[in-house]
KOLLOVO-224793 format. One record per residue (C-alpha): residue in one letter; x, y, z; chain; residue number from 1. Coordinates in nm, 3 decimals, m for minus. Last residue first. Layout:
% residues N
residuo = A | x = X | y = Y | z = Z | cadena = A | num = NUM .
...
This chain:
% residues 76
residuo = G | x = 4.298 | y = 3.006 | z = 12.583 | cadena = A | num = 76 .
residuo = R | x = 4.040 | y = 2.981 | z = 12.311 | cadena = A | num = 75 .
residuo = R | x = 3.700 | y = 2.821 | z = 12.325 | cadena = A | num = 74 .
residuo = G | x = 3.480 | y = 2.840 | z = 12.020 | cadena = A | num = 73 .
residuo = G | x = 3.125 | y = 2.957 | z = 12.032 | cadena = A | num = 72 .
residuo = L | x = 3.006 | y = 3.308 | z = 11.996 | cadena = A | num = 71 .
residuo = L | x = 3.204 | y = 3.503 | z = 12.249 | cadena = A | num = 70 .
residuo = R | x = 3.568 | y = 3.409 | z = 12.230 | cadena = A | num = 69 .
residuo = A | x = 3.624 | y = 3.254 | z = 11.888 | cadena = A | num = 68 .
residuo = H | x = 3.362 | y = 3.446 | z = 11.693 | cadena = A | num = 67 .
residuo = L | x = 3.451 | y = 3.780 | z = 11.845 | cadena = A | num = 66 .
residuo = D | x = 3.821 | y = 3.710 | z = 11.800 | cadena = A | num = 65 .
residuo = V | x = 3.768 | y = 3.626 | z = 11.434 | cadena = A | num = 64 .
residuo = A | x = 3.565 | y = 3.944 | z = 11.384 | cadena = A | num = 63 .
residuo = A | x = 3.821 | y = 4.157 | z = 11.566 | cadena = A | num = 62 .
residuo = L | x = 4.098 | y = 4.002 | z = 11.357 | cadena = A | num = 61 .
residuo = A | x = 3.906 | y = 4.085 | z = 11.040 | cadena = A | num = 60 .
residuo = V | x = 3.856 | y = 4.447 | z = 11.149 | cadena = A | num = 59 .
residuo = N | x = 4.226 | y = 4.481 | z = 11.229 | cadena = A | num = 58 .
residuo = V | x = 4.325 | y = 4.327 | z = 10.895 | cadena = A | num = 57 .
residuo = L | x = 4.088 | y = 4.569 | z = 10.721 | cadena = A | num = 56 .
residuo = G | x = 4.254 | y = 4.859 | z = 10.899 | cadena = A | num = 55 .
residuo = L | x = 4.597 | y = 4.740 | z = 10.792 | cadena = A | num = 54 .
residuo = G | x = 4.469 | y = 4.726 | z = 10.435 | cadena = A | num = 53 .
residuo = T | x = 4.333 | y = 5.081 | z = 10.462 | cadena = A | num = 52 .
residuo = V | x = 4.676 | y = 5.198 | z = 10.578 | cadena = A | num = 51 .
residuo = A | x = 4.838 | y = 5.024 | z = 10.280 | cadena = A | num = 50 .
residuo = G | x = 4.578 | y = 5.164 | z = 10.041 | cadena = A | num = 49 .
residuo = R | x = 4.639 | y = 5.517 | z = 10.162 | cadena = A | num = 48 .
residuo = A | x = 5.013 | y = 5.468 | z = 10.127 | cadena = A | num = 47 .
residuo = F | x = 4.978 | y = 5.335 | z = 9.772 | cadena = A | num = 46 .
residuo = G | x = 4.727 | y = 5.601 | z = 9.671 | cadena = A | num = 45 .
residuo = S | x = 4.975 | y = 5.872 | z = 9.748 | cadena = A | num = 44 .
residuo = G | x = 4.908 | y = 6.134 | z = 10.013 | cadena = A | num = 43 .
residuo = L | x = 5.148 | y = 5.970 | z = 10.256 | cadena = A | num = 42 .
residuo = L | x = 5.429 | y = 6.004 | z = 10.002 | cadena = A | num = 41 .
residuo = G | x = 5.349 | y = 6.366 | z = 9.923 | cadena = A | num = 40 .
residuo = R | x = 5.343 | y = 6.456 | z = 10.293 | cadena = A | num = 39 .
residuo = L | x = 5.673 | y = 6.276 | z = 10.339 | cadena = A | num = 38 .
residuo = G | x = 5.826 | y = 6.492 | z = 10.069 | cadena = A | num = 37 .
residuo = P | x = 5.665 | y = 6.808 | z = 10.209 | cadena = A | num = 36 .
residuo = W | x = 5.825 | y = 6.759 | z = 10.551 | cadena = A | num = 35 .
residuo = P | x = 5.776 | y = 7.070 | z = 10.769 | cadena = A | num = 34 .
residuo = Q | x = 5.400 | y = 7.066 | z = 10.701 | cadena = A | num = 33 .
residuo = L | x = 5.354 | y = 6.703 | z = 10.810 | cadena = A | num = 32 .
residuo = L | x = 5.203 | y = 6.774 | z = 11.152 | cadena = A | num = 31 .
residuo = W | x = 4.938 | y = 6.996 | z = 10.990 | cadena = A | num = 30 .
residuo = N | x = 4.753 | y = 6.697 | z = 10.848 | cadena = A | num = 29 .
residuo = A | x = 4.489 | y = 6.850 | z = 10.621 | cadena = A | num = 28 .
residuo = E | x = 4.493 | y = 6.578 | z = 10.353 | cadena = A | num = 27 .
residuo = W | x = 4.418 | y = 6.290 | z = 10.593 | cadena = A | num = 26 .
residuo = V | x = 4.139 | y = 6.488 | z = 10.758 | cadena = A | num = 25 .
residuo = S | x = 3.988 | y = 6.544 | z = 10.413 | cadena = A | num = 24 .
residuo = T | x = 3.876 | y = 6.183 | z = 10.406 | cadena = A | num = 23 .
residuo = W | x = 4.004 | y = 5.874 | z = 10.222 | cadena = A | num = 22 .
residuo = P | x = 4.290 | y = 5.789 | z = 10.459 | cadena = A | num = 21 .
residuo = A | x = 4.054 | y = 5.808 | z = 10.760 | cadena = A | num = 20 .
residuo = V | x = 3.799 | y = 5.540 | z = 10.661 | cadena = A | num = 19 .
residuo = V | x = 3.983 | y = 5.207 | z = 10.681 | cadena = A | num = 18 .
residuo = L | x = 4.218 | y = 5.311 | z = 10.962 | cadena = A | num = 17 .
residuo = V | x = 3.926 | y = 5.446 | z = 11.165 | cadena = A | num = 16 .
residuo = L | x = 3.732 | y = 5.124 | z = 11.112 | cadena = A | num = 15 .
residuo = G | x = 4.030 | y = 4.914 | z = 11.221 | cadena = A | num = 14 .
residuo = V | x = 4.087 | y = 5.120 | z = 11.533 | cadena = A | num = 13 .
residuo = L | x = 3.720 | y = 5.082 | z = 11.623 | cadena = A | num = 12 .
residuo = L | x = 3.715 | y = 4.706 | z = 11.562 | cadena = A | num = 11 .
residuo = S | x = 4.033 | y = 4.645 | z = 11.756 | cadena = A | num = 10 .
residuo = S | x = 3.899 | y = 4.853 | z = 12.047 | cadena = A | num = 9 .
residuo = V | x = 3.568 | y = 4.667 | z = 12.046 | cadena = A | num = 8 .
residuo = I | x = 3.733 | y = 4.325 | z = 12.038 | cadena = A | num = 7 .
residuo = S | x = 3.979 | y = 4.409 | z = 12.315 | cadena = A | num = 6 .
residuo = L | x = 3.703 | y = 4.553 | z = 12.533 | cadena = A | num = 5 .
residuo = L | x = 3.494 | y = 4.239 | z = 12.480 | cadena = A | num = 4 .
residuo = A | x = 3.786 | y = 4.017 | z = 12.574 | cadena = A | num = 3 .
residuo = A | x = 3.854 | y = 4.223 | z = 12.886 | cadena = A | num = 2 .
residuo = M | x = 3.493 | y = 4.174 | z = 12.999 | cadena = A | num = 1 .
């Protein structure tokens, strides 16, 4: 049961990290209002791509974990 929860949480976090940087939620971050320089940096394509890349890594790890734990292979 813990393995399934780990896989689902990794998958959900990964999907949020893949999608969120490209939505209006990313632009309307009120926490960054005091720091316009940081807001500009996080709005750049490089930062959005880096966050999306981390999300893709999370999704890939969830897929590998799903395959290893539930669909066949045995892992300690």
